[in-house]
C-alpha positions in Angstrom: 8.5 6.3 15.9 6.4 4.4 18.4 6.5 0.9 19.8 2.8 0.6 19.3 -0.3 2.9 18.9 -3.7 2.1 20.4 -7.1 3.7 20.8 -7.9 4.4 24.4 -11.5 4.5 25.7 -10.4 7.0 28.4 -9.3 10.6 28.0 -5.6 11.4 28.2 -4.6 14.6 30.0 -1.0 14.8 29.0 -1.6 16.2 25.5 -4.7 17.6 23.9 -5.0 18.2 20.2 -7.5 20.8 18.9 -8.1 22.0 15.4 -8.8 25.2 13.5 -9.0 26.5 9.9 -6.7 29.0 8.3 -7.7 32.6 8.9 -10.9 31.6 10.8 -12.0 32.2 14.3 -12.1 29.2 16.7 -15.5 27.5 16.8 -17.4 27.6 20.1 -16.5 24.1 21.2 -12.8 24.8 20.7 -13.1 28.1 22.5 -14.8 26.3 25.4 -12.1 23.7 25.6 -9.3 26.2 25.5 -11.0 28.1 28.4 -11.4 24.9 30.4 -7.7 24.1 29.9 -6.7 27.6 30.8 -4.8 27.7 27.5 -6.7 30.4 25.5 -4.1 33.1 26.1 -1.1 30.8 25.4 -2.5 29.5 22.2 -3.5 33.0 21.0 0.0 34.2 21.6 1.5 31.1 19.9 -0.6 31.6 16.8 0.6 35.2 16.5 4.2 34.1 16.2 6.2 35.0 13.1 6.1 32.2 10.5 2.7 30.8 11.5 0.8 30.4 8.2 -2.2 28.3 9.0 -1.4 25.9 6.2 -2.9 22.4 6.4 -0.9 20.2 8.8 0.8 23.1 10.6 0.8 22.6 14.4 1.2 25.4 17.0 2.1 24.3 20.5 1.5 25.9 23.9 1.1 24.8 27.5 -1.9 25.3 29.6 -1.3 27.4 32.6 -2.0 25.6 35.9 -5.1 26.9 37.7 -4.4 29.6 40.3 -3.3 28.3 43.6 -3.0 24.7 42.3 0.0 22.6 41.4 -0.6 20.3 38.5 1.3 18.9 35.6 1.3 21.1 32.5 -1.0 20.1 29.7 0.5 20.3 26.2 -1.9 21.8 23.8 -1.5 21.2 20.0 -3.5 23.4 17.7 -3.7 21.7 14.3 -4.5 23.7 11.3 -6.8 22.1 8.7 -5.9 24.7 6.0 -8.5 26.7 4.1 -12.0 25.9 5.3 -13.6 25.9 1.9 -11.1 23.4 0.6 -11.1 20.9 3.4 -11.3 17.2 2.6 -11.2 14.3 5.1 -8.2 12.7 3.3 -6.1 15.8 4.3 -6.2 14.3 7.9 -3.9 11.5 6.7 -1.0 14.0 6.5 -2.3 15.7 9.6 -2.1 12.4 11.4 1.6 12.1 10.4 2.2 15.7 11.6 0.6 15.0 15.0 2.5 11.7 15.3 5.8 13.4 14.6 5.2 16.1 17.2 4.1 13.5 19.8 7.1 11.4 19.1 9.5 14.4 19.4 7.9 15.2 22.7 8.1 11.5 23.8 4.4 11.7 24.6 2.7 8.5 25.7 -0.9 9.7 25.2 -3.1 12.3 23.5 -6.7 13.3 23.4 -8.2 14.3 20.1 -10.7 17.1 20.6 -11.4 17.9 17.0 -15.2 17.7 17.1 -15.9 21.5 16.9 -13.8 22.2 13.9 -14.8 19.1 12.0 -18.5 19.6 12.7 -18.3 23.2 11.5 -17.7 21.8 8.0 -20.1 18.9 8.4 -17.3 16.4 7.9 -17.9 12.6 8.0 -16.4 11.8 11.4 -15.7 8.1 10.5 -13.8 9.1 7.3 -11.8 11.7 9.3 -11.0 9.1 11.9 -9.8 6.6 9.2 -7.5 9.1 7.6 -6.1 10.2 11.0 -5.5 6.5 12.0 -3.8 5.7 8.8 -1.5 8.7 9.1 -0.6 7.8 12.7 -0.2 4.1 11.9 1.8 4.6 8.8 4.1 7.0 10.6 4.6 4.4 13.3 6.2 1.8 11.1 9.7 0.7 12.0 11.8 -2.1 10.6 14.9 -2.4 12.7 15.2 -6.2 13.1 18.2 -6.2 10.8 20.2 -3.8 13.1 23.0 -5.5 15.0 25.4 -4.7 17.8 26.9 -1.9 15.6 23.7 0.2 16.2 22.4 1.8 19.4 19.0 0.5 20.7 16.3 3.0 20.1 13.8 3.2 22.9 10.2 3.7 21.7 7.2 4.6 23.7 3.7 3.2 23.5 1.1 5.8 22.4 -2.5 5.8 23.5 -4.9 8.0 21.5 -8.3 8.9 22.8 -10.9 10.5 20.4 -13.8 12.2 22.2 -16.2 11.6 19.3 -17.4 8.0 19.0 -17.5 7.9 15.2 -14.0 9.5 15.1 -12.7 6.8 17.5 -14.3 4.1 15.4 -12.7 5.4 12.2 -9.4 5.8 14.1 -9.4 2.1 15.0 -10.1 1.1 11.4 -7.4 3.4 10.1 -4.8 2.0 12.4 -5.7 -1.5 11.3 -5.4 -0.6 7.6 -2.0 1.0 8.4 -0.9 -2.1 10.2 -1.7 -4.1 7.0 0.3 -1.6 4.9 3.1 -1.9 7.4 3.2 -5.7 6.9 3.8 -5.0 3.2 6.5 -2.5 4.0 8.3 -4.9 6.3 8.3 -7.6 3.7 9.6 -5.1 1.1 12.4 -4.1 3.4 13.4 -7.7 4.2 16.7 -8.5 2.3 16.8 -11.1 -0.4 19.0 -13.6 1.5 16.1 -13.8 4.0 13.0 -13.0 1.8 13.5 -16.0 -0.5 10.7 -17.5 -2.5 10.1 -20.1 0.2 10.1 -17.3 2.9 7.4 -15.3 1.0 5.3 -18.5 0.6 5.7 -19.1 4.3 4.6 -15.6 5.2 1.4 -16.2 3.2 0.9 -19.5 4.9 1.2 -17.8 8.4 -1.2 -15.1 7.4 -3.7 -17.7 6.2 -3.4 -19.7 9.5 -3.8 -16.5 11.6 -6.9 -15.3 9.7 -8.6 -18.5 8.6 -8.0 -18.1 4.9 -7.4 -21.0 2.6 -3.8 -21.5 1.5 -2.6 -23.4 -1.6 0.9 -23.6 -3.1 2.0 -24.9 -6.5 5.7 -25.7 -6.9 8.0 -28.2 -8.6 6.0 -30.8 -10.4 2.8 -28.8 -9.8 4.1 -26.0 -11.9 5.0 -28.5 -14.7 1.6 -30.1 -14.5 -0.2 -26.7 -14.7 2.1 -25.5 -17.5 3.3 -22.4 -15.6 6.0 -21.6 -18.2 6.8 -18.2 -16.9 7.5 -19.2 -13.3 9.4 -22.3 -14.4 11.7 -20.5 -16.8 12.2 -17.3 -14.9 13.0 -19.2 -11.7 15.0 -22.1 -12.9 18.4 -20.4 -12.6 17.9 -19.9 -8.9 18.4 -22.4 -6.0 15.2 -20.8 -4.6 12.5 -22.5 -6.5 9.6 -20.6 -7.9 6.0 -21.1 -6.8 2.4 -19.8 -7.2 0.7 -19.1 -3.9 -3.1 -18.9 -3.7 -5.0 -17.4 -0.7 -8.7 -17.3 -0.5 -10.9 -15.2 1.8 -14.5 -16.5 2.1 -17.1 -14.6 4.1 -18.4 -16.7 7.0 -21.9 -18.2 6.7 -21.8 -18.3 2.9 -20.8 -21.0 0.5 -17.3 -20.2 -1.0 -18.9 -20.9 -4.4 -21.7 -18.4 -3.8 -20.3 -15.6 -5.9 -17.6 -14.9 -8.4 -14.5 -13.7 -6.6 -12.4 -10.6 -6.9 -8.9 -11.8 -7.8 -5.8 -9.9 -6.8 -2.5 -10.8 -8.5 0.9 -9.7 -7.3 4.2 -9.8 -9.0 6.5 -11.3 -6.4 10.1 -11.2 -7.7 12.2 -11.8 -4.6 15.2 -10.6 -6.5 15.8 -9.5 -10.0 19.4 -9.6 -11.4 18.1 -9.2 -14.9 19.0 -12.7 -15.7 21.4 -13.2 -18.6 20.3 -9.7 -19.8 22.2 -8.6 -16.7 21.4 -5.2 -15.1 24.3 -2.7 -15.3 25.6 0.4 -13.5 24.5 -0.7 -10.0 21.0 -1.4 -11.4 20.5 -4.3 -9.0 20.5 -2.1 -5.9 17.0 -2.1 -4.5 15.8 -5.1 -6.5 14.6 -6.7 -3.3 11.6 -4.5 -3.9 10.7 -6.1 -7.1 8.3 -8.2 -4.9 6.3 -5.2 -3.8 3.3 -6.0 -5.9 3.0 -9.3 -4.1 3.7 -7.7 -0.7 0.9 -5.3 -1.3 -1.5 -8.1 -2.1 -0.5 -9.9 1.1 -1.0 -6.8 3.1 -4.4 -6.2 1.5 -5.5 -9.8 2.3 -4.7 -9.2 5.9 -6.9 -6.1 5.9 -9.6 -7.9 4.0 -9.7 -10.9 6.4 -9.4 -9.0 9.7 -10.9 -5.5 9.1 -12.9 -5.2 5.9 -14.5 -8.6 5.9 -16.4 -8.1 2.6 -19.4 -10.2 1.6 -17.7 -11.4 -1.6 -14.9 -13.9 -1.9 -11.4 -12.5 -2.6 -8.6 -14.7 -4.1 -5.0 -13.6 -4.1 -2.4 -15.1 -6.4 1.3 -14.5 -5.8 3.6 -15.3 -8.7 6.9 -15.9 -6.7 10.3 -16.3 -8.3 13.9 -15.1 -8.3 15.5 -14.0 -11.5 19.1 -15.3 -11.3 21.9 -16.5 -13.4 23.3 -19.9 -14.1 23.8 -22.4 -16.9 20.1 -23.3 -16.3 18.9 -19.7 -17.0 16.4 -19.0 -19.7 17.8 -17.1 -22.6 17.0 -14.4 -25.1 15.7 -16.3 -28.2 13.9 -18.9 -26.1 10.2 -19.5 -27.0 7.7 -20.2 -24.2 4.3 -21.8 -24.7 1.7 -20.7 -22.1 -1.2 -22.7 -20.8 -3.7 -20.6 -22.9 -1.7 -21.4 -26.1 0.0 -18.1 -26.5 3.7 -18.4 -27.5 6.3 -15.9 -26.3 9.7 -15.1 -27.8 12.0 -14.0 -25.1 14.0 -11.0 -26.2 15.1 -9.7 -22.8 15.4 -11.7 -19.7 15.1 -8.5 -17.6 11.5 -8.2 -18.7 10.7 -11.2 -16.5 7.9 -9.9 -14.3 5.3 -10.0 -17.1 6.3 -13.6 -17.8 5.4 -14.8 -14.3 2.3 -12.5 -14.1 1.1 -14.2 -17.4 0.9 -17.5 -15.5 -1.2 -16.1 -12.7 -3.5 -14.2 -15.1 -4.1 -17.4 -17.2 -4.8 -19.3 -14.0 -7.2 -16.6 -12.7 -9.2 -16.6 -15.9 -9.3 -20.4 -16.3 -9.6 -21.6 -12.7 -11.2 -18.8 -10.6 -14.2 -17.6 -12.7 -13.4 -14.1 -11.6 -15.8 -11.1 -11.2 -12.7 -9.0 -11.9 -8.9 -9.2 -11.8 -6.5 -6.5 -10.5 -2.8 -7.0 -10.8 -0.1 -5.0 -9.1 3.5 -5.0 -10.3 6.7 -3.0 -10.2 6.8 -3.6 -14.0 8.5 -0.8 -15.9 10.9 2.0 -15.5 8.9 3.7 -18.3 6.0 4.4 -16.0 8.4 6.3 -13.7 9.4 8.4 -16.6 5.8 9.0 -17.6 4.2 9.7 -14.2 7.1 10.1 -11.7 6.2 9.2 -8.1 2.8 10.9 -8.0 0.5 8.4 -9.8 0.6 4.7 -10.5 -0.1 3.8 -14.1 -3.5 2.3 -14.5 -4.5 0.2 -17.5 -8.2 -0.7 -17.4 -10.7 -0.7 -20.3 -13.7 -1.6 -18.1 -15.5 1.5 -17.1 -17.2 0.1 -14.0 -14.0 -1.5 -12.6 -11.9 1.6 -13.4 -14.4 3.9 -11.5 -14.2 1.6 -8.5 -10.4 1.6 -8.5 -10.3 5.3 -8.9 -12.7 5.7 -5.9 -10.8 3.2 -3.8 -7.5 5.0 -4.6 -8.9 8.4 -3.8 -10.1 7.2 -0.4 -6.7 5.8 0.3 -4.7 8.7 -1.0 -3.1 6.3 -3.5 -3.5 8.0 -6.9 -3.9 6.3 -10.2 -3.7 7.7 -13.7 -5.3 6.0 -16.7 -2.9 5.2 -19.6 -4.2 4.1 -23.0 -4.6 0.6 -24.3 -5.1 0.3 -28.1 -4.7 -2.5 -30.6 -1.7 -0.7 -32.1 0.1 -1.2 -28.8 -0.7 -4.9 -28.8 0.5 -5.1 -32.3 3.9 -3.7 -31.1 4.4 -6.9 -29.2 4.0 -9.2 -32.3 7.0 -11.5 -32.9 8.3 -12.8 -36.2 9.1 -16.1 -34.6 6.3 -16.7 -31.9 3.0 -15.0 -31.2 4.5 -12.1 -29.2 7.8 -10.9 -27.7 8.2 -10.2 -24.1 10.0 -6.9 -24.8 10.1 -4.7 -27.9 13.5 -3.2 -28.6 11.6 0.0 -29.6 11.3 1.9 -26.4 8.2 3.8 -27.5 5.3 3.6 -25.1 7.4 1.5 -22.7 5.0 1.1 -19.8 2.1 0.4 -22.3 4.2 -2.4 -23.8 4.1 -4.2 -20.5 0.3 -3.9 -20.2 -0.2 -4.8 -23.8 1.8 -8.0 -23.3 -0.3 -9.0 -20.2 -3.5 -8.4 -22.2 -2.8 -11.5 -24.2 -3.3 -13.6 -21.1 -6.6 -12.2 -19.9 -10.0 -13.3 -21.3 -11.6 -10.4 -23.1 -14.8 -10.9 -21.2 -13.2 -10.5 -17.8 -12.9 -7.0 -16.3 -9.2 -6.5 -15.7 -7.0 -3.7 -14.4 -3.2 -3.6 -14.4 -1.5 -1.2 -12.0 2.2 -0.5 -12.7 3.5 0.7 -9.3 7.2 1.1 -10.1 7.1 4.8 -9.5 5.0 4.9 -6.3 6.0 2.0 -4.1 8.8 3.8 -2.3 8.8 7.2 -0.6 11.9 9.2 -1.5 11.7 11.5 1.5 10.8 11.7 5.1 7.5 13.6 5.0 3.8 13.4 6.0 3.0 9.9 7.3 5.9 8.2 5.6 9.6 7.9 6.1 11.9 7.3 3.2 11.6 3.7 2.1 8.7 1.3 1.2 5.3 2.8 1.7 2.9 -0.1 1.3 1.3 1.4 -1.8 -1.7 -0.5 -2.9 -2.7 -2.2 0.3 -5.3 0.3 1.3 -6.5 0.8 -2.2 -7.2 -2.9 -2.7 -8.8 -3.2 0.8 -11.2 -0.3 -0.1 -11.9 -1.9 -3.5 -12.8 -5.2 -1.9 -15.2 -3.5 0.5 -17.0 -1.6 -2.2 -16.9 -4.3 -4.9 
């Protein structure tokens, strides 16, 4: 959409964006602005056009008439509807930001002034929150990933967009929202990167670059390190691939405080650079899109960028990326293999296509034993069953700790990333029992399929540690070009985790 989006300290006369509510008269500030622009009559006529509903996100456009006797460039005026006044919420401005961005992009605008104060103050809206939502909407819409286009495609010229918000709090929120969107866009670009480029070493290198750029601590375990630390899931899932598996650790520590000063929040990301299904081979073109099986790890990386550069919480945050490629060779792990994890739990492999939980188990064991965590949150594109259960509207959330669950729900609500609690009960854990080992990695009985994955992971988390598993298989990709997103990866989880880190 845009080459870049920035917040300008100066007003931009090319385009002015105002706001109103459905079926309501303009507030006094908006009236005064329309009069000063000499655009009151034009906007009034435009809003009486057939088909104008006043629904949230609808934009009516008109041009200000030049002052009598003066020659000047026309000012484009966009009247943004905020929907029903009694139902307004700041988060609605995320989609509004996308709508504004689409209109500005189609007009090839290079700048716009947001004069939304009157409408927002009439509902006593939190200006900073409104600015964050707008910035996120604009920034998310601005994502492009065309570095894989070649000479067979035409170059797309994109303009730089400068946004000026007349209200200082709105401008501050706008800058924060754009920064959070930039972090989410990092996740989206990594997700979009094809598997012949985004190998296990490539993903580890991206984490290393981020650490260098932000001052975070970076550690990688691979080869003999994995053997020494008994990372059985990573070793076995990754051993059929020429791209060796690894565990990457990033640590954010607040400046001026000892890194051992508090228990960290630990974020764990499933980072399967490609999933063929292994010897339990995927069928019917089921491998298409499996480059996105790394999206849990991509989200954690994006969140760490936001945490280190924008959020800067007072608590330490540790990220663990379980990185591997599930491939096929005579070295591949097999159904019927039994793996013994570092916490002593043994796993009978019944399906090599249920590999994500095997590598996550390593990271969860490490988090409990090595990090002394205040809480653990893992993100994974884990099951097709959660897509059947919840579609693309909610991520499946498994969390038995009331305080942690409330914080995640609040963080998701603020980000517009919805979560829905699914149950965890001993009966589900019993479903994973194996006649050969302690547990199986996949029960042939498809009942409660998404819960099976969470039940498996629970065997690798200390009962005393607050833990949340987020199955994002249904929400990590947008299926249509709408709101602030285009079809493709949407960076789900980046902003939720960043919000969680701030309020933890």
